[in-house]
Every structure is written in structure tokens, then in C-alpha cells.
C-alpha positions as a printed NumPy array, in Angstrom:
array([[107.982,  91.013,  81.064],
       [108.008,  93.443,  83.794],
       [110.586,  95.59 ,  82.526],
       [110.297,  99.227,  83.861],
       [111.689, 102.839,  82.126],
       [111.439, 106.046,  82.557],
       [113.132, 108.568,  81.056],
       [112.887, 112.355,  82.428],
       [109.558, 111.534,  84.417],
       [107.831, 113.888,  86.316],
       [104.042, 114.745,  87.196],
       [102.567, 117.522,  88.782],
       [ 99.252, 117.415,  89.855],
       [ 96.441, 119.648,  88.667],
       [ 96.136, 123.319,  90.95 ],
       [ 99.301, 122.544,  92.324],
       [102.41 , 124.397,  91.639],
       [105.255, 122.233,  92.66 ],
       [105.885, 118.966,  90.952],
       [105.368, 116.405,  92.604],
       [107.993, 113.99 ,  90.767],
       [110.252, 115.513,  88.488],
       [113.712, 114.   ,  86.509],
       [113.468, 111.017,  87.5  ],
       [115.611, 108.679,  85.078],
       [115.321, 104.821,  85.979],
       [115.322, 101.5  ,  84.563],
       [114.599,  98.546,  86.329],
       [114.934,  94.691,  84.883],
       [112.518,  91.986,  84.759],
       [113.26 ,  90.049,  88.119],
       [114.882,  92.731,  89.66 ],
       [113.893,  93.813,  93.336],
       [114.269,  97.289,  94.17 ],
       [113.826,  99.694,  97.322],
       [112.894, 103.03 ,  96.753],
       [114.012, 106.094,  99.291],
       [113.818, 109.7  ,  99.105],
       [112.495, 112.185, 101.871],
       [109.091, 113.007, 102.663],
       [107.839, 114.978,  99.38 ],
       [110.519, 113.182,  96.512],
       [107.832, 111.451,  95.22 ],
       [108.122, 107.99 ,  96.073],
       [104.386, 107.149,  96.232],
       [103.124, 109.647,  93.57 ],
       [106.016, 107.52 ,  91.506],
       [103.967, 104.107,  92.19 ],
       [100.658, 105.116,  91.575],
       [102.237, 106.211,  87.647],
       [103.406, 102.905,  87.765],
       [100.469, 101.384,  88.321],
       [ 98.374, 103.422,  86.207],
       [ 96.513, 105.181,  88.597],
       [ 97.317, 108.874,  87.612],
       [ 94.544, 109.755,  84.357],
       [ 96.344, 112.265,  81.922],
       [ 93.598, 114.616,  82.839],
       [ 94.366, 114.764,  86.22 ],
       [ 97.925, 116.41 ,  85.988],
       [100.684, 117.504,  84.178],
       [103.281, 114.64 ,  83.005],
       [107.035, 115.113,  81.29 ],
       [108.861, 112.852,  80.395],
       [108.132, 108.852,  79.425],
       [106.974, 106.329,  81.838],
       [106.683, 102.762,  80.365],
       [106.064,  99.037,  81.271],
       [107.357,  96.386,  79.225],
       [107.42 ,  99.437,  76.237],
       [103.966, 100.582,  76.439],
       [102.601, 103.296,  79.014],
       [101.328, 102.131,  82.423],
       [ 97.344, 102.878,  81.104],
       [ 98.081, 100.081,  78.837],
       [ 99.428,  97.325,  81.514],
       [ 97.181,  97.414,  84.392],
       [ 96.668,  93.75 ,  84.109],
       [100.472,  93.393,  84.212],
       [100.597,  95.203,  87.498],
       [100.029,  94.796,  91.415],
       [ 99.888,  97.377,  93.961],
       [ 99.429,  97.096,  97.871],
       [ 99.03 , 100.353,  99.821],
       [ 99.645, 101.709, 103.602],
       [ 96.298, 100.611, 104.593],
       [ 94.99 ,  97.319, 104.379],
       [ 91.357,  98.041, 104.826],
       [ 91.123, 100.683, 102.153],
       [ 91.716,  97.601, 100.091],
       [ 89.024,  94.847, 101.307],
       [ 86.116,  95.213,  99.395],
       [ 84.046,  91.675, 100.503],
       [ 82.895,  90.135, 103.426],
       [ 84.825,  87.071, 103.403],
       [ 88.402,  86.552, 103.151],
       [ 88.413,  83.903, 100.075],
       [ 86.013,  86.707,  98.503],
       [ 88.022,  89.4  ,  98.183],
       [ 90.884,  87.618,  96.693],
       [ 88.647,  86.276,  93.978],
       [ 86.746,  89.663,  93.816],
       [ 89.856,  90.839,  91.245],
       [ 89.515,  87.737,  89.234],
       [ 86.337,  87.483,  89.109],
       [ 86.244,  91.304,  87.782],
       [ 89.157,  90.028,  84.841],
       [ 86.968,  87.173,  83.652],
       [ 88.875,  84.161,  84.749],
       [ 87.172,  81.188,  83.569],
       [ 85.542,  80.172,  87.15 ],
       [ 87.254,  76.787,  87.319],
       [ 90.341,  78.755,  87.23 ],
       [ 89.119,  81.2  ,  90.266],
       [ 89.086,  79.15 ,  93.315],
       [ 92.445,  76.835,  92.927],
       [ 94.142,  80.37 ,  92.095],
       [ 92.741,  81.623,  95.612],
       [ 93.432,  79.054,  97.365],
       [ 97.289,  79.413,  95.753],
       [ 97.5  ,  83.113,  96.578],
       [ 96.399,  82.402,  99.881],
       [ 98.556,  79.6  , 100.365],
       [101.76 ,  81.842,  99.575],
       [100.918,  84.459, 101.649],
       [100.634,  82.51 , 104.852],
       [ 97.111,  83.169, 105.679],
       [ 96.342,  81.072, 108.269],
       [ 92.172,  81.131, 107.884],
       [ 89.61 ,  79.142, 105.667],
       [ 88.129,  81.42 , 103.07 ],
       [ 85.043,  81.982, 105.03 ],
       [ 87.137,  83.718, 107.744],
       [ 85.262,  86.996, 107.752],
       [ 87.284,  90.015, 106.792],
       [ 86.027,  92.05 , 110.21 ],
       [ 87.622,  89.686, 112.315],
       [ 91.99 ,  90.009, 110.77 ],
       [ 94.126,  91.596, 112.576],
       [ 95.625,  94.742, 110.26 ],
       [ 98.641,  92.383, 109.581],
       [ 96.263,  89.464, 108.355],
       [ 94.294,  92.028, 106.763],
       [ 97.777,  93.066, 104.743],
       [ 98.422,  89.892, 103.599],
       [ 94.846,  89.023, 102.295],
       [ 95.441,  92.195, 100.417],
       [ 98.655,  90.769,  99.197],
       [ 96.926,  87.254,  97.975],
       [ 94.517,  89.588,  95.976],
       [ 97.275,  91.287,  93.985],
       [ 98.901,  87.903,  93.484],
       [ 96.125,  85.923,  92.316],
       [ 96.376,  88.056,  89.421],
       [ 99.836,  87.202,  88.998],
       [101.882,  90.225,  88.28 ],
       [104.901,  90.756,  85.806],
       [105.117,  94.072,  88.138],
       [104.622,  94.353,  92.024],
       [104.464,  97.621,  93.926],
       [104.204,  97.92 ,  97.271],
       [103.59 , 101.441,  98.957],
       [104.813, 100.996, 102.665],
       [102.883,  97.809, 103.382],
       [104.077,  97.507, 106.589],
       [103.349, 101.127, 107.699],
       [100.429, 100.851, 110.158],
       [101.485,  97.244, 111.338],
       [102.794,  96.273, 114.961],
       [106.285,  94.796, 114.591],
       [105.106,  91.265, 114.72 ],
       [102.424,  92.141, 112.106],
       [104.823,  93.818, 109.587],
       [107.572,  90.568, 109.924],
       [104.74 ,  88.411, 109.083],
       [104.153,  90.787, 106.175],
       [107.565,  90.684, 104.995],
       [107.761,  86.812, 105.232],
       [104.709,  86.798, 102.985],
       [105.902,  89.256, 100.073],
       [109.837,  86.958, 100.259],
       [107.384,  83.797, 100.103],
       [105.726,  84.775,  97.564],
       [107.634,  87.076,  94.945],
       [109.437,  84.703,  92.646],
       [112.199,  85.584,  90.361],
       [110.057,  87.121,  86.788],
       [108.195,  89.151,  89.365],
       [109.407,  92.93 ,  89.063],
       [109.606,  94.21 ,  93.095],
       [109.75 ,  97.753,  93.978],
       [109.242,  98.363,  97.623],
       [108.735, 101.322,  99.391],
       [109.168, 101.246, 103.313],
       [110.359, 103.068, 106.202],
       [111.763, 100.435, 108.196],
       [114.629, 100.21 , 106.047],
       [116.66 ,  97.204, 107.803],
       [114.106,  94.966, 107.679],
       [113.481,  95.287, 104.092],
       [116.984,  94.667, 103.289],
       [116.702,  90.981, 102.691],
       [113.985,  91.374, 100.149],
       [115.57 ,  93.87 ,  97.619],
       [118.729,  93.956,  95.889],
       [118.865,  97.283,  94.6  ],
       [118.344, 100.91 ,  96.009],
       [117.412, 103.954,  94.24 ],
       [116.918, 107.18 ,  96.562],
       [114.776, 109.894,  95.048],
       [115.803, 113.394,  95.356],
       [113.805, 115.848,  97.08 ],
       [114.488, 118.602,  94.591],
       [114.243, 116.197,  91.851],
       [116.029, 112.713,  89.702],
       [117.75 , 109.783,  91.08 ],
       [120.193, 110.982,  94.17 ],
       [121.785, 106.836,  94.187],
       [121.267, 104.226,  92.74 ],
       [123.017, 100.824,  93.306],
       [123.457,  97.604,  95.821],
       [122.419,  98.553,  99.464],
       [125.917,  97.497, 100.932],
       [127.371, 100.042,  98.43 ],
       [124.719, 103.054,  98.764],
       [124.55 , 102.771, 102.245],
       [128.223, 102.725, 103.375],
       [128.888, 105.584, 100.765],
       [125.859, 107.477, 101.483],
       [124.061, 106.813, 104.319],
       [125.095, 109.932, 106.808],
       [124.465, 112.316, 103.949],
       [120.833, 110.683, 103.43 ],
       [120.06 , 110.139, 107.157],
       [120.874, 113.963, 107.654],
       [117.981, 114.894, 105.229],
       [115.724, 112.782, 106.529],
       [116.144, 109.346, 104.719],
       [115.696, 106.593, 106.903],
       [118.569, 104.482, 106.669],
       [119.891, 100.838, 108.781],
       [121.027, 101.998, 112.093]])
């Protein structure tokens, strides 16, 4: 589980003239760890939202196809987890353990399984406090690790991270990346959008660059991509190592 396939995929938000993303042909196999790059406006966040099933058909115009395990994202939401830039926007409960349990309860996980899964997820992200720690007392990096734990507790096949360290200081960002590295196993497909590219490279084995004009511009192993295209990508506003 966790295989992604896009064929000529595009999305235009309702009321907009320009397409947010267009002409994307991409296959991501189960267990791959992909860093998604591109200049501002290339559609990286829109693509993640589409994969997460967060773009209802009545909210815009779609072209091409997008599938997860051969099915549309609307049918695979329980297999997909997404973490956004702002951790505060993702926390809904006053106590940390309750926040991680929230998604499990909504999905009807048996009560006897909820707390063991909460504790497992908190351990995997290196959360340093007990379950009753107030979410309001956490730093930004701790909140982001808690948000990640809430997603991991649901055991997704596909994990989407949309610039999870963008609002964090360097120390907090390092802790979040370390948590991702510990938490993502070989059976979980990872698609990461991140502007701190050099720091993110240890987490990935493939780089895909979206073109602002539509489609995939570059696709390959990180070393090969940056060696062959680094200068041109930097000139177009894409963050590259160094």
C-alpha cells in the first residue's frame, strides 16, 4: 500500500484563471521517500492537498488523474496522513495524549487499542512529556512532533509533510526532522515539501522538481539532480544545497 500515480494531473481552484498545478506525470512506489521541490507557485502544496483528499470536486477544476493504490484520494483518506506548516492549526485538544487519541476515536478504533497506539506514537517521535502535558505549554517544535504523532497513530501508508519545519527555529526543526527519520519505516511512502533542502536530504532517496509552467522538470536521486541541475534550479528560485 502507499503507491501514488498521477497522469497529466492538474488543478485549478474555483474562480481562478491560472492553474495551481498542471501536467504532472508521476509515479511514487511504496516505501519511497521523495522530496518535492519547485519555485514558488509551482503547486507543491496543492499537489499534497490533492493526495490527501482535501480538494473536493466542487471546489475547482481537475484534469488528468490522481490515484493512491489505484483509487481516488477521496476513497483513501484513512491511508493518508498529512502534517502542515503551522502546528497550532492541527492541535485540537488541551492535553497532549488526548490530541493524539482524537483521530483514533473519530475512526472508531476500539478503546482498548487507543492508548497503546497513543503511547507508541509519542515514543516514535521522541515526545518528552507524559500524556497530560498541556498542548498550550509546548514549544513550536514540540507541538509539531505532537501533530506528527497524531498522524502516525493512524498508521498511514502515505505520509505527506508540507514544510513541517517552516515556522520553527533551527533547534526545533532538527528535532522534527529527527522524529521523522525515526518514525517513518520502510513500508511508509513519504512525500516531503521542505525549503531547508540540505537538512532534509538524509530523509529522502529521490528528488522531484515541479516546473512553474507545469509538469515535472527534474526527477532522480538527490546527488544526480543537484549535480546536473543545481545552478539552474537555484537561478529559478528553487532552494538547493549550498
